[in-house]
Residue frames relative to the residue before (quaternion, step in Angstrom):
aa qw qx qy qz dx dy dz
M 1.0000 0.0000 0.0000 0.0000 0.00 0.00 0.00
L 0.3784 -0.7225 0.5311 0.2297 3.54 -0.92 0.83
Y 0.3895 -0.6975 0.5521 0.2388 3.50 -1.04 0.80
P 0.4503 -0.6802 0.4932 0.3021 3.59 -0.88 0.81
T 0.4355 -0.6683 0.5253 0.2962 3.54 -1.14 0.53
R 0.4895 -0.6503 0.4900 0.3121 3.51 -1.14 0.62
S 0.2134 0.7426 -0.6081 0.1823 3.51 -0.73 1.07
S 0.6852 -0.4273 0.3322 0.4873 3.54 -1.21 -0.05
T 0.5101 -0.6461 0.4728 0.3143 3.53 -1.03 0.79
T 0.1749 -0.7867 0.5872 0.0756 3.50 -0.84 1.03
R 0.6813 -0.4520 0.3725 0.4390 3.52 -1.31 0.17
R 0.6350 0.5344 -0.3274 0.4516 3.58 1.00 -0.81
D 0.6353 0.5230 -0.3261 0.4654 3.59 1.00 -0.82
T 0.6600 0.5144 -0.2992 0.4585 3.54 0.92 -0.94
L 0.6596 0.4955 -0.3088 0.4734 3.59 0.93 -0.84
A 0.6327 0.5289 -0.3320 0.4578 3.59 1.01 -0.77
L 0.6622 0.4917 -0.3077 0.4744 3.59 0.99 -0.77
V 0.6176 0.5244 -0.3438 0.4747 3.59 1.03 -0.73
E 0.6560 0.5032 -0.3042 0.4732 3.60 0.96 -0.86
L 0.6188 0.5482 -0.3374 0.4503 3.58 1.03 -0.81
F 0.7259 0.4215 -0.2513 0.4819 3.58 0.78 -0.99
A 0.5859 0.5434 -0.3737 0.4709 3.61 1.15 -0.47
G 0.6297 0.5300 -0.3256 0.4654 3.59 1.05 -0.76
V 0.6370 0.5086 -0.3225 0.4812 3.57 0.99 -0.81
S 0.6463 0.5189 -0.3224 0.4574 3.59 0.95 -0.80
R 0.6339 0.5152 -0.3320 0.4718 3.60 1.01 -0.75
M 0.6172 0.5533 -0.3454 0.4401 3.60 1.06 -0.70
R 0.5873 0.5992 -0.3647 0.4038 3.58 1.10 -0.64
I 0.6088 0.5774 -0.3457 0.4201 3.59 1.17 -0.55
L 0.8421 0.2168 -0.0629 0.4899 3.58 0.81 -1.02
S 0.6890 0.5049 -0.2816 0.4371 3.58 1.12 -0.56
S 0.5966 -0.5630 0.4370 0.3689 3.50 -1.29 0.41
P 0.6529 -0.5129 0.3732 0.4140 3.58 -1.20 0.38
K 0.6315 0.5405 -0.3402 0.4397 3.60 1.03 -0.70
V 0.6438 0.5024 -0.3180 0.4817 3.60 0.99 -0.81
V 0.6486 0.5091 -0.3161 0.4692 3.59 0.94 -0.87
Q 0.6316 0.5361 -0.3291 0.4532 3.57 0.97 -0.84
R 0.6672 0.4867 -0.2970 0.4793 3.60 0.94 -0.86
A 0.6404 0.5173 -0.3274 0.4638 3.60 1.02 -0.75
E 0.6403 0.5164 -0.3218 0.4688 3.57 0.99 -0.80
L 0.6315 0.5322 -0.3279 0.4587 3.58 1.02 -0.76
V 0.6369 0.5137 -0.3207 0.4772 3.59 0.98 -0.84
A 0.6546 0.5142 -0.3174 0.4543 3.58 0.89 -0.91
R 0.6617 0.4930 -0.3114 0.4713 3.60 0.93 -0.84
R 0.6411 0.5205 -0.3278 0.4589 3.59 1.00 -0.77
I 0.6296 0.5257 -0.3337 0.4646 3.58 1.02 -0.75
V 0.6584 0.4908 -0.3107 0.4787 3.57 0.91 -0.88
D 0.6485 0.5217 -0.3179 0.4541 3.60 0.93 -0.87
T 0.6152 0.5659 -0.3432 0.4284 3.57 1.06 -0.75
Y 0.6111 0.5587 -0.3458 0.4414 3.58 1.05 -0.69
L 0.7012 0.4780 -0.2583 0.4616 3.56 1.13 -0.67
E 0.5964 0.5734 -0.3585 0.4325 3.57 1.26 -0.28
P 0.5604 -0.5691 0.4598 0.3881 3.58 -1.20 0.40
N 0.6395 -0.5177 0.3959 0.4078 3.56 -1.21 0.43
K 0.3965 -0.7017 0.5457 0.2294 3.54 -1.13 0.72
T 0.4152 -0.6561 0.5611 0.2869 3.54 -1.17 0.62
F 0.6586 -0.4923 0.3696 0.4327 3.56 -1.23 0.26
L 0.6378 0.5257 -0.3312 0.4553 3.60 1.00 -0.76
E 0.6419 0.5087 -0.3246 0.4731 3.58 1.00 -0.76
L 0.6453 0.5123 -0.3181 0.4689 3.58 1.01 -0.80
R 0.6303 0.5239 -0.3325 0.4667 3.58 1.02 -0.77
E 0.6488 0.5090 -0.3160 0.4691 3.59 0.95 -0.86
M 0.6474 0.5097 -0.3138 0.4719 3.56 1.01 -0.81
A 0.6418 0.5123 -0.3223 0.4709 3.59 1.00 -0.79
N 0.6714 0.5031 -0.2957 0.4568 3.58 0.94 -0.88
S 0.7148 0.4362 -0.2555 0.4831 3.59 1.02 -0.75
G 0.4926 -0.6695 0.4214 0.3628 3.59 1.26 -0.35
S 0.5196 0.6729 -0.4095 0.3309 3.58 1.22 -0.13
I 0.5677 0.6011 -0.3853 0.4098 3.59 1.23 -0.23
D 0.6382 0.5373 -0.3153 0.4523 3.57 1.23 -0.48
L 0.1690 -0.8359 0.5181 0.0653 3.56 0.12 1.31
L 0.7146 0.4814 -0.2497 0.4419 3.59 1.13 -0.56
R 0.4165 0.7501 -0.4538 0.2407 3.61 1.22 -0.21
D 0.7038 0.4506 -0.2838 0.4702 3.63 0.67 -1.03
F 0.6362 0.5319 -0.3211 0.4574 3.56 1.00 -0.85
S 0.7062 0.4595 -0.2812 0.4593 3.59 0.77 -0.98
E 0.6377 0.5117 -0.3371 0.4669 3.61 1.03 -0.67
T 0.6365 0.5136 -0.3206 0.4778 3.58 1.07 -0.72
C 0.6325 0.5176 -0.3193 0.4796 3.58 1.04 -0.78
R 0.6435 0.5211 -0.3202 0.4602 3.59 0.95 -0.87
A 0.6565 0.5080 -0.3130 0.4616 3.60 0.92 -0.87
E 0.6517 0.4998 -0.3177 0.4739 3.58 0.99 -0.81
F 0.6353 0.5302 -0.3234 0.4591 3.57 0.97 -0.85
E 0.6696 0.4964 -0.2984 0.4649 3.59 0.90 -0.93
S 0.6351 0.5306 -0.3214 0.4603 3.57 1.04 -0.78
L 0.6727 0.4811 -0.2932 0.4795 3.58 0.94 -0.86
R 0.6449 0.5268 -0.3187 0.4527 3.58 1.00 -0.84
A 0.6442 0.5325 -0.3205 0.4458 3.59 1.03 -0.73
Q 0.6212 0.5588 -0.3405 0.4311 3.60 1.16 -0.48
F 0.7427 0.3896 -0.2223 0.4971 3.60 1.18 -0.43
């Protein structure tokens, strides 16, 4: 996932954040509390990223090597576990 660059907040940025949190809200209808919790964490990390200074290429490489650049890993693994659990019931 690419980290957003820090710049002035634009209308497009604001709409993207509204869509992000709307997506999390839709997950509350059908997903388990654990999946929703992971989605909320991703959303907060995305917002926090906007507040951080821009990363250098070397910092991004270090993040890629350590795995910390993958904001969706825990969320996707939690979704996979839920999917497997539901599939096992049928």
